[in-house]
All heavy atoms as an XYZ file, in Angstrom:
731
protein
N      31.248     10.286      1.899
C      30.604     11.428      1.297
C      29.792     10.980      0.085
O      30.273     10.214     -0.736
C      31.689     12.418      0.866
C      31.162     13.786      0.645
S      32.558     14.941      0.616
C      32.227     15.727     -0.915
N      28.544     11.438     -0.001
C      27.662     11.022     -1.086
C      28.022     11.730     -2.380
O      28.364     12.911     -2.374
C      26.215     11.323     -0.717
N      27.964     10.990     -3.460
C      28.258     11.577     -4.761
C      27.057     12.407     -5.218
O      25.918     12.058     -4.960
C      28.542     10.476     -5.763
N      27.354     13.499     -5.881
C      26.283     14.346     -6.385
C      25.628     13.661     -7.585
O      26.297     13.049     -8.409
C      26.827     15.706     -6.804
C      27.263     16.562     -5.653
C      27.667     17.936     -6.150
C      28.055     18.822     -4.997
N      28.432     20.163     -5.449
N      24.316     13.777     -7.646
C      23.598     13.226     -8.798
C      23.696     14.193     -9.960
O      23.592     15.404     -9.785
C      22.126     13.014     -8.452
O      21.983     12.069     -7.434
N      23.887     13.643    -11.114
C      23.924     14.488    -12.294
C      22.492     14.686    -12.797
O      21.571     13.956    -12.428
C      24.775     13.854    -13.390
O      24.124     12.716    -13.906
N      22.326     15.666    -13.627
C      21.010     15.928    -14.210
C      20.537     14.708    -14.990
O      19.355     14.345    -14.939
C      21.054     17.196    -15.092
C      21.282     18.424    -14.209
C      19.777     17.337    -15.902
C      21.471     19.719    -14.966
N      21.453     14.042    -15.659
C      21.109     12.840    -16.413
C      20.586     11.744    -15.484
O      19.611     11.072    -15.812
C      22.330     12.333    -17.200
O      22.828     13.392    -18.013
C      21.973     11.151    -18.068
N      21.249     11.579    -14.332
C      20.788     10.574    -13.365
C      19.390     10.909    -12.847
O      18.539     10.026    -12.725
C      21.750     10.481    -12.178
C      23.112      9.914    -12.556
O      23.204      9.238    -13.605
O      24.073     10.160    -11.796
N      19.169     12.169    -12.549
C      17.860     12.602    -12.051
C      16.798     12.404    -13.124
O      15.701     11.912    -12.846
C      17.917     14.074    -11.578
C      18.794     14.181    -10.327
C      16.512     14.602    -11.284
C      19.106     15.609     -9.907
N      17.117     12.747    -14.367
C      16.182     12.539    -15.472
C      15.837     11.059    -15.633
O      14.682     10.699    -15.888
C      16.743     13.083    -16.786
C      16.723     14.604    -16.848
O      15.971     15.230    -16.057
O      17.452     15.173    -17.693
N      16.824     10.192    -15.468
C      16.588      8.748    -15.568
C      15.674      8.277    -14.443
O      14.764      7.463    -14.663
C      17.909      7.989    -15.535
N      15.893      8.795    -13.238
C      15.036      8.439    -12.109
C      13.606      8.921    -12.340
O      12.646      8.190    -12.058
C      15.579      9.036    -10.811
C      16.865      8.410    -10.334
C      17.450      9.141     -9.124
O      16.851     10.072     -8.598
N      18.622      8.709     -8.692
N      13.471     10.129    -12.852
C      12.138     10.670    -13.147
C      11.424      9.802    -14.172
O      10.243      9.483    -14.023
C      12.236     12.138    -13.630
C      12.654     13.047    -12.471
C      10.912     12.599    -14.237
C      13.019     14.467    -12.898
N      12.133      9.396    -15.205
C      11.519      8.553    -16.245
C      11.096      7.196    -15.674
O      10.032      6.685    -16.010
C      12.471      8.372    -17.428
C      11.832      7.658    -18.605
C      10.538      8.310    -19.086
O      10.440      9.553    -19.099
O       9.605      7.556    -19.436
N      11.920      6.616    -14.798
C      11.554      5.347    -14.155
C      10.289      5.517    -13.320
O       9.408      4.659    -13.337
C      12.688      4.835    -13.273
C      13.839      4.248    -14.038
C      14.930      3.775    -13.086
C      16.153      3.286    -13.824
N      17.222      2.861    -12.914
N      10.203      6.622    -12.591
C       9.012      6.880    -11.778
C       7.774      7.099    -12.645
O       6.685      6.629    -12.310
C       9.235      8.088    -10.859
C      10.199      7.858     -9.699
C      10.515      9.184     -9.005
C       9.627      6.853     -8.711
N       7.957      7.787    -13.765
C       6.828      7.981    -14.690
C       6.336      6.645    -15.239
O       5.136      6.407    -15.339
C       7.230      8.900    -15.838
C       7.281     10.344    -15.446
C       7.540     11.224    -16.650
N       7.543     12.611    -16.247
C       8.396     13.518    -16.698
N       9.312     13.185    -17.590
N       8.332     14.759    -16.272
N       7.259      5.784    -15.595
C       6.889      4.466    -16.110
C       6.186      3.654    -15.029
O       5.202      2.968    -15.293
C       8.114      3.719    -16.634
C       7.796      2.364    -17.231
C       6.757      2.419    -18.348
O       6.770      3.374    -19.147
O       5.908      1.507    -18.395
N       6.698      3.726    -13.812
C       6.071      3.020    -12.692
C       4.652      3.547    -12.457
O       3.719      2.781    -12.236
C       6.920      3.207    -11.440
C       6.424      2.446    -10.244
C       7.401      2.569     -9.101
N       6.785      2.096     -7.872
C       7.195      2.385     -6.671
N       8.266      3.133     -6.505
N       6.569      1.942     -5.618
N       4.481      4.857    -12.561
C       3.157      5.471    -12.400
C       2.212      4.983    -13.492
O       1.060      4.629    -13.228
C       3.293      6.995    -12.453
C       1.988      7.741    -12.273
C       2.237      9.271    -12.330
N       1.039     10.005    -12.053
C       0.131     10.333    -12.979
N       0.318      9.966    -14.228
N      -0.939     11.018    -12.639
N       2.677      4.986    -14.745
C       1.847      4.498    -15.855
C       1.425      3.057    -15.626
O       0.270      2.685    -15.857
C       2.609      4.613    -17.175
C       2.620      5.999    -17.770
C       3.170      6.003    -19.200
N       4.613      5.755    -19.250
C       5.539      6.696    -19.227
N       5.200      7.960    -19.160
N       6.819      6.384    -19.283
N       2.353      2.243    -15.153
C       2.065      0.841    -14.889
C       1.018      0.679    -13.786
O       0.085     -0.125    -13.911
C       3.345      0.108    -14.500
O       3.081     -1.215    -14.150
N       1.147      1.460    -12.731
C       0.190      1.387    -11.629
C      -1.204      1.822    -12.080
O      -2.205      1.205    -11.715
C       0.662      2.246    -10.451
C       1.880      1.673     -9.747
S       2.491      2.742     -8.434
C       1.231      2.471     -7.202
N      -1.272      2.863    -12.896
C      -2.556      3.336    -13.415
C      -3.180      2.274    -14.310
O      -4.383      1.989    -14.224
C      -2.383      4.677    -14.160
C      -2.076      5.786    -13.158
C      -3.626      5.019    -14.978
C      -1.661      7.099    -13.792
N      -2.366      1.653    -15.170
C      -2.883      0.614    -16.065
C      -3.409     -0.586    -15.274
O      -4.486     -1.115    -15.580
C      -1.799      0.170    -17.046
N      -2.682     -1.015    -14.248
C      -3.129     -2.148    -13.429
C      -4.428     -1.819    -12.708
O      -5.329     -2.652    -12.621
C      -2.052     -2.547    -12.432
C      -0.892     -3.271    -13.069
C       0.167     -3.628    -12.056
C       1.353     -4.306    -12.727
N       2.399     -4.651    -11.771
N      -4.533     -0.593    -12.211
C      -5.751     -0.165    -11.534
C      -6.928     -0.150    -12.508
O      -8.028     -0.616    -12.193
C      -5.551      1.225    -10.920
O      -6.717      1.659    -10.287
N      -6.699      0.378    -13.707
C      -7.750      0.425    -14.722
C      -8.200     -0.980    -15.104
O      -9.401     -1.241    -15.251
C      -7.251      1.184    -15.950
N      -7.263     -1.902    -15.254
C      -7.605     -3.287    -15.581
C      -8.428     -3.921    -14.466
O      -9.383     -4.649    -14.735
C      -6.336     -4.100    -15.827
C      -5.620     -3.730    -17.109
C      -4.243     -4.382    -17.225
O      -3.873     -5.194    -16.358
O      -3.536     -4.054    -18.187
N      -8.073     -3.636    -13.226
C      -8.795     -4.188    -12.080
C     -10.258     -3.731    -12.096
O     -11.178     -4.535    -11.938
C      -8.097     -3.748    -10.796
C      -8.779     -4.209     -9.544
C      -8.024     -3.714     -8.323
N      -8.713     -4.111     -7.121
C      -8.707     -3.431     -6.000
N      -8.009     -2.311     -5.918
N      -9.359     -3.831     -4.961
N     -10.473     -2.432    -12.287
C     -11.832     -1.916    -12.298
C     -12.590     -2.363    -13.545
O     -13.798     -2.608    -13.483
C     -11.832     -0.392    -12.145
C     -11.614      0.022    -10.718
C     -10.348      0.346    -10.268
C     -12.666      0.051     -9.824
C     -10.143      0.715     -8.941
C     -12.474      0.412     -8.504
C     -11.207      0.742     -8.060
N     -11.905     -2.493    -14.657
C     -12.554     -2.978    -15.879
C     -13.027     -4.418    -15.694
O     -14.130     -4.778    -16.112
C     -11.604     -2.867    -17.067
N     -12.200     -5.256    -15.042
C     -12.611     -6.644    -14.770
C     -13.841     -6.672    -13.871
O     -14.779     -7.428    -14.107
C     -11.476     -7.428    -14.116
C     -10.461     -7.988    -15.075
C      -9.529     -9.001    -14.410
N      -8.880     -8.511    -13.207
C      -7.735     -7.847    -13.162
N      -7.096     -7.595    -14.286
N      -7.221     -7.451    -12.022
N     -13.832     -5.834    -12.830
C     -14.967     -5.794    -11.905
C     -16.230     -5.323    -12.631
O     -17.312     -5.885    -12.436
C     -14.660     -4.879    -10.715
N     -16.105     -4.308    -13.475
C     -17.258     -3.801    -14.211
C     -17.789     -4.840    -15.187
O     -19.002     -5.021    -15.330
C     -16.882     -2.517    -14.954
N     -16.903     -5.555    -15.838
C     -17.319     -6.595    -16.774
C     -17.969     -7.757    -16.045
O     -19.043     -8.241    -16.431
C     -16.120     -7.089    -17.597
O     -15.572     -5.976    -18.302
C     -16.518     -8.159    -18.581
N     -17.353     -8.198    -14.971
C     -17.859     -9.323    -14.191
C     -19.247     -9.031    -13.626
O     -20.113     -9.896    -13.604
C     -16.872     -9.637    -13.059
C     -17.211    -10.864    -12.267
C     -16.121    -11.130    -11.233
C     -16.442    -12.336    -10.386
N     -15.409    -12.583     -9.371
N     -19.473     -7.813    -13.182
C     -20.748     -7.454    -12.569
C     -21.827     -7.120    -13.598
O     -22.992     -6.993    -13.243
C     -20.569     -6.258    -11.635
O     -20.282     -5.094    -12.389
N     -21.438     -6.954    -14.840
C     -22.397     -6.582    -15.869
C     -22.504     -5.076    -16.048
O     -23.222     -4.594    -16.920
N     -21.815     -4.318    -15.240
C     -21.868     -2.862    -15.306
C     -21.346     -2.343    -16.643
O     -21.873     -1.369    -17.194
C     -21.059     -2.255    -14.151
C     -21.083     -0.746    -14.002
C     -22.496     -0.272    -13.676
C     -20.128     -0.313    -12.897
N     -20.350     -2.984    -17.186
C     -19.751     -2.525    -18.445
C     -20.732     -2.612    -19.604
O     -20.612     -1.876    -20.584
C     -18.499     -3.338    -18.758
N     -21.737     -3.481    -19.496
C     -22.706     -3.659    -20.573
C     -23.880     -2.697    -20.472
O     -24.655     -2.563    -21.409
C     -23.235     -5.090    -20.557
C     -22.154     -6.120    -20.802
C     -22.646     -7.538    -20.593
O     -23.859     -7.728    -20.443
O     -21.805     -8.446    -20.561
N     -24.012     -2.027    -19.340
C     -25.130     -1.117    -19.132
C     -24.811      0.252    -19.700
O     -23.668      0.685    -19.679
C     -25.439     -1.002    -17.639
C     -25.778     -2.335    -17.007
S     -25.943     -2.185    -15.235
C     -27.673     -1.807    -15.148
N     -25.832      0.903    -20.225
C     -25.637      2.252    -20.747
C     -25.921      3.237    -19.627
O     -27.066      3.541    -19.324
C     -26.543      2.482    -21.944
C     -26.164      1.567    -23.097
C     -26.646      2.085    -24.430
O     -26.975      3.277    -24.534
O     -26.692      1.284    -25.362
N     -24.846      3.706    -19.004
C     -24.933      4.644    -17.900
C     -24.096      5.858    -18.283
O     -22.958      5.710    -18.732
C     -24.391      4.018    -16.595
C     -25.145      2.733    -16.264
C     -24.478      5.007    -15.450
C     -24.539      1.957    -15.104
N     -24.659      7.041    -18.080
C     -23.934      8.272    -18.399
C     -22.673      8.368    -17.549
O     -22.648      7.928    -16.397
C     -24.829      9.484    -18.142
N     -21.622      8.931    -18.115
C     -20.354      9.081    -17.404
C     -20.533      9.820    -16.079
O     -19.905      9.471    -15.090
C     -19.332      9.820    -18.267
C     -18.833      8.979    -19.428
O     -19.083      7.759    -19.438
O     -18.180      9.551    -20.329
N     -21.384     10.840    -16.091
C     -21.620     11.607    -14.869
C     -22.202     10.715    -13.775
O     -21.860     10.845    -12.600
C     -22.566     12.786    -15.128
C     -21.997     13.823    -16.084
C     -22.132     13.426    -17.552
O     -22.945     12.522    -17.881
O     -21.402     14.013    -18.380
N     -23.095      9.808    -14.150
C     -23.705      8.889    -13.185
C     -22.673      7.889    -12.658
O     -22.630      7.593    -11.467
C     -24.877      8.139    -13.835
C     -25.603      7.197    -12.911
C     -26.443      7.889    -11.850
O     -26.538      9.129    -11.857
O     -27.005      7.186    -11.004
N     -21.818      7.394    -13.542
C     -20.759      6.479    -13.112
C     -19.820      7.187    -12.142
O     -19.453      6.633    -11.098
C     -19.972      5.925    -14.329
C     -18.757      5.130    -13.876
C     -20.871      5.069    -15.202
N     -19.467      8.434    -12.455
C     -18.611      9.215    -11.558
C     -19.260      9.375    -10.188
O     -18.600      9.214     -9.154
C     -18.311     10.597    -12.149
C     -17.434     10.544    -13.386
O     -16.790      9.496    -13.624
O     -17.388     11.554    -14.122
N     -20.562      9.685    -10.169
C     -21.280      9.871     -8.912
C     -21.308      8.581     -8.108
O     -21.061      8.575     -6.901
C     -22.710     10.347     -9.163
C     -23.467     10.695     -7.882
C     -24.937     10.966     -8.155
N     -25.640      9.824     -8.718
C     -26.003      8.737     -8.012
N     -25.718      8.651     -6.743
N     -26.654      7.749     -8.593
N     -21.539      7.476     -8.780
C     -21.587      6.168     -8.104
C     -20.228      5.854     -7.488
O     -20.140      5.421     -6.334
C     -22.022      5.062     -9.090
C     -23.491      5.263     -9.466
C     -21.787      3.674     -8.501
C     -23.944      4.429    -10.654
N     -19.153      6.073     -8.231
C     -17.817      5.801     -7.696
C     -17.476      6.726     -6.541
O     -16.803      6.321     -5.596
C     -16.751      5.855     -8.793
C     -16.595      4.551     -9.520
C     -17.202      4.331    -10.749
C     -15.858      3.523     -8.961
C     -17.071      3.120    -11.401
C     -15.716      2.304     -9.606
C     -16.336      2.108    -10.828
N     -17.933      7.969     -6.606
C     -17.711      8.881     -5.483
C     -18.406      8.372     -4.223
O     -17.855      8.447     -3.124
C     -18.195     10.290     -5.832
C     -17.286     10.999     -6.815
C     -17.869     12.299     -7.334
O     -18.957     12.716     -6.876
O     -17.230     12.911     -8.206
N     -19.625      7.831     -4.385
C     -20.350      7.267     -3.238
C     -19.611      6.062     -2.664
O     -19.491      5.913     -1.442
C     -21.759      6.858     -3.653
C     -22.681      8.016     -3.930
C     -24.035      7.566     -4.455
O     -24.320      6.346     -4.472
O     -24.828      8.446     -4.849
N     -19.119      5.204     -3.538
C     -18.380      4.025     -3.088
C     -17.115      4.450     -2.352
O     -16.795      3.932     -1.282
C     -18.029      3.104     -4.282
C     -19.308      2.495     -4.864
C     -17.043      2.012     -3.868
C     -19.112      1.807     -6.201
N     -16.404      5.423     -2.917
C     -15.182      5.922     -2.291
C     -15.474      6.482     -0.911
O     -14.759      6.178      0.062
C     -14.534      7.011     -3.173
O     -14.240      6.447     -4.453
C     -13.266      7.551     -2.544
N     -16.522      7.283     -0.798
C     -16.880      7.876      0.494
C     -17.206      6.777      1.506
O     -16.810      6.867      2.676
C     -18.073      8.814      0.322
N     -17.899      5.741      1.073
C     -18.252      4.635      1.971
C     -17.009      3.948      2.514
O     -16.893      3.698      3.711
C     -19.132      3.624      1.231
C     -19.665      2.541      2.132
C     -20.572      1.612      1.379
N     -19.821      0.423      1.073
C     -20.132     -0.444      0.130
N     -21.169     -0.246     -0.642
N     -19.406     -1.513     -0.063
N     -16.050      3.666      1.662
C     -14.848      2.969      2.110
C     -13.927      3.876      2.917
O     -13.278      3.420      3.847
C     -14.116      2.328      0.929
C     -14.764      1.044      0.494
C     -15.724      1.034     -0.504
C     -14.450     -0.152      1.110
C     -16.344     -0.147     -0.895
C     -15.052     -1.340      0.732
C     -16.010     -1.336     -0.271
N     -13.876      5.150      2.561
C     -13.062      6.073      3.357
C     -13.646      6.239      4.750
O     -12.912      6.325      5.728
C     -12.950      7.421      2.658
C     -11.989      7.363      1.507
C     -11.634      8.724      0.993
N     -10.643      8.597     -0.063
C     -10.611      9.346     -1.138
N     -11.501     10.302     -1.295
N      -9.689      9.167     -2.045
N     -14.963      6.289      4.831
C     -15.619      6.391      6.134
C     -15.287      5.162      6.964
O     -14.986      5.249      8.150
C     -17.131      6.524      5.953
C     -17.893      6.624      7.243
C     -19.388      6.752      6.989
C     -20.151      6.811      8.302
N     -21.597      6.872      8.066
N     -15.321      3.997      6.352
C     -15.000      2.743      7.038
C     -13.563      2.762      7.529
O     -13.260      2.301      8.621
C     -15.227      1.563      6.104
C     -15.139      0.220      6.814
C     -15.355     -0.937      5.892
N     -16.678     -0.894      5.303
C     -17.067     -1.673      4.300
N     -16.225     -2.538      3.782
N     -18.275     -1.578      3.806
N     -12.636      3.292      6.715
C     -11.229      3.384      7.131
C     -11.067      4.303      8.332
O     -10.323      4.007      9.252
C     -10.373      3.911      5.978
C     -10.093      2.904      4.895
C      -9.276      3.499      3.754
O      -9.071      4.738      3.724
O      -8.849      2.736      2.885
N     -11.771      5.443      8.317
C     -11.658      6.403      9.413
C     -12.219      5.836     10.711
O     -11.649      6.043     11.772
C     -12.400      7.697      9.081
C     -11.641      8.594      8.138
C     -12.284      9.962      8.054
N     -13.675      9.915      7.638
C     -14.115     10.083      6.405
N     -13.266     10.301      5.446
N     -15.392     10.045      6.121
N     -13.342      5.126     10.620
C     -13.969      4.608     11.834
C     -13.358      3.291     12.274
O     -13.589      2.846     13.378
C     -15.482      4.409     11.629
O     -15.695      3.466     10.576
C     -16.169      5.728     11.310
N     -12.597      2.670     11.386
C     -11.978      1.392     11.728
C     -12.958      0.235     11.672
O     -12.670     -0.847     12.140
N     -14.125      0.456     11.091
C     -15.118     -0.603     10.951
C     -14.646     -1.581      9.888
O     -14.277     -1.190      8.801
C     -16.484     -0.026     10.525
O     -16.822      1.011     11.433
C     -17.547     -1.089     10.511
N     -14.647     -2.831     10.236
C     -14.176     -3.856      9.294
C     -15.341     -4.707      8.821
O     -15.343     -5.916      8.939
C     -13.111     -4.721      9.942
N     -16.346     -4.063      8.261
C     -17.509     -4.790      7.763
C     -17.122     -5.728      6.644
O     -15.950     -5.884      6.316
N     -18.103     -6.357      6.025
C     -17.797     -7.291      4.938
C     -17.073     -6.562      3.808
O     -17.412     -5.432      3.475
C     -19.171     -7.788      4.481
C     -20.176     -6.878      5.095
C     -19.520     -6.193      6.243
N     -16.065     -7.214      3.263
C     -15.265     -6.577      2.225
C     -15.867     -6.767      0.841
O     -15.600     -5.992     -0.045
C     -13.830     -7.129      2.221
O     -13.883     -8.541      2.057
C     -13.119     -6.768      3.518
N     -16.663     -7.793      0.661
C     -17.296     -8.001     -0.637
C     -18.737     -8.416     -0.433
O     -19.089     -9.037      0.562
C     -16.602     -9.110     -1.461
O     -16.646    -10.330     -0.731
C     -15.170     -8.746     -1.769
N     -19.548     -8.047     -1.383
C     -20.930     -8.499     -1.373
C     -21.207     -9.125     -2.717
O     -20.741     -8.639     -3.740
C     -21.916     -7.337     -1.123
O     -21.712     -6.346     -2.114
C     -21.741     -6.750      0.267
N     -21.963    -10.163     -2.723
C     -22.273    -10.851     -3.968
C     -23.716    -10.579     -4.334
O     -24.611    -10.739     -3.527
C     -22.051    -12.356     -3.810
O     -22.425    -13.002     -4.992
N     -23.932    -10.158     -5.571
C     -25.274     -9.908     -6.049
C     -25.629    -10.910     -7.132
O     -26.538    -10.692     -7.906
C     -25.370     -8.492     -6.594
C     -25.109     -7.452     -5.529
C     -25.213     -6.099     -6.097
N     -26.514     -5.558     -5.749
C     -26.934     -4.363     -6.096
N     -26.178     -3.594     -6.810
N     -28.115     -3.929     -5.737
N     -24.892    -11.988     -7.210
C     -25.150    -13.002     -8.223
C     -26.488    -13.684     -7.965
O     -26.849    -13.988     -6.844
C     -24.054    -14.071     -8.214
C     -22.724    -13.532     -8.627
C     -22.529    -13.790    -10.091
N     -21.271    -13.204    -10.501
C     -21.130    -12.608    -11.660
N     -22.124    -12.537    -12.490
N     -19.992    -12.094    -11.993
N     -27.168    -13.943     -9.032
C     -28.433    -14.654     -8.953
C     -28.165    -16.158     -8.950
O     -27.143    -16.613     -9.467
C     -29.306    -14.297    -10.168
C     -29.644    -12.809    -10.237
C     -30.459    -12.371     -9.047
O     -31.380    -13.075     -8.640
N     -30.125    -11.243     -8.466
N     -29.080    -16.945     -8.397
C     -28.881    -18.402     -8.379
C     -28.683    -18.990     -9.764
O     -28.000    -19.974     -9.932
C     -30.173    -18.930     -7.743
C     -30.756    -17.773     -7.003
C     -30.284    -16.533     -7.707
N     -29.268    -18.362    -10.790
C     -29.130    -18.887    -12.145
C     -27.838    -18.463    -12.825
O     -27.641    -18.701    -13.999
C     -30.330    -18.463    -12.999
C     -30.408    -16.960    -13.180
O     -29.542    -16.219    -12.703
N     -31.437    -16.501    -13.866
N     -26.958    -17.773    -12.064
C     -25.669    -17.373    -12.612
C     -25.667    -15.970    -13.175
O     -24.645    -15.477    -13.607
N     -26.823    -15.293    -13.175
C     -26.893    -13.925    -13.672
C     -26.337    -12.960    -12.650
O     -25.873    -13.339    -11.586
N     -26.404    -11.697    -12.976
C     -25.943    -10.690    -12.034
C     -26.978     -9.597    -11.949
O     -27.863     -9.487    -12.777
C     -24.598    -10.116    -12.470
O     -24.746     -9.477    -13.722
N     -26.867     -8.758    -10.929
C     -27.790     -7.652    -10.762
C     -29.058     -8.100    -10.064
O     -29.117     -9.139     -9.418
N     -30.099     -7.295    -10.223
C     -31.360     -7.614     -9.576
C     -32.256     -8.369    -10.536
O     -32.111     -8.265    -11.749
C     -32.064     -6.321     -9.125
O     -32.325     -5.530    -10.283
C     -31.211     -5.549     -8.132
N     -33.246     -9.117    -10.024
C     -34.121     -9.881    -10.905
C     -34.882     -8.979    -11.884
O     -35.200     -9.388    -12.984
C     -35.086    -10.579     -9.950
C     -34.387    -10.604     -8.637
C     -33.498     -9.401     -8.630
N     -35.161     -7.734    -11.495
C     -35.926     -6.835    -12.348
C     -35.035     -6.055    -13.310
O     -35.480     -5.107    -13.935
C     -36.733     -5.876    -11.482
N     -33.795     -6.426    -13.433
C     -32.863     -5.710    -14.287
C     -33.337     -5.745    -15.734
O     -33.757     -6.772    -16.245
C     -31.494     -6.382    -14.179
C     -30.408     -5.650    -14.921
C     -29.070     -6.297    -14.688
O     -28.752     -6.649    -13.554
O     -28.347     -6.471    -15.681
N     -33.267     -4.581    -16.391
C     -33.728     -4.459    -17.754
C     -32.517     -4.268    -18.656
O     -31.628     -3.498    -18.351
C     -34.656     -3.232    -17.888
C     -35.075     -3.027    -19.335
C     -35.872     -3.393    -16.992
N     -32.508     -4.962    -19.780
C     -31.411     -4.820    -20.721
C     -31.519     -3.475    -21.408
O     -32.594     -3.040    -21.797
C     -31.480     -5.934    -21.765
O     -30.524     -5.700    -22.775
N     -30.379     -2.800    -21.558
C     -30.340     -1.509    -22.241
C     -29.636     -1.640    -23.576
O     -29.074     -0.672    -24.075
C     -29.609     -0.475    -21.363
C     -30.280     -0.225    -20.060
N     -31.401      0.542    -19.961
C     -30.018     -0.665    -18.812
C     -31.787      0.590    -18.694
N     -30.968     -0.140    -17.983
N     -29.664     -2.837    -24.132
C     -28.919     -3.091    -25.366
C     -29.605     -2.516    -26.606
O     -29.037     -2.510    -27.666
C     -28.700     -4.588    -25.569
C     -27.744     -5.139    -24.542
O     -26.966     -4.351    -23.966
O     -27.772     -6.362    -24.301
N     -30.812     -2.059    -26.483
C     -31.398     -1.448    -27.662
C     -32.731     -1.887    -27.859
O     -33.669     -1.798    -28.370
């Protein structure tokens, strides 16, 4: 016969799950921050609304790929031969 969980036990489990959730969110944020920094996106001045729209497009693209089972290339490289990133006509928005 299974022992009944006490409210204290349930509260402890909830707190562990909350901590696990925080950790997963932090790891995800670090992953995207690294990608944005590596690609040069973090240095560009782009409105939050535009960044949100771009991520929504990316999400839709990958979800569509999951639904259709298409296993196209998983990564694309936009690195320039000289080690830069982006397109050759990229303009600095630093000021």
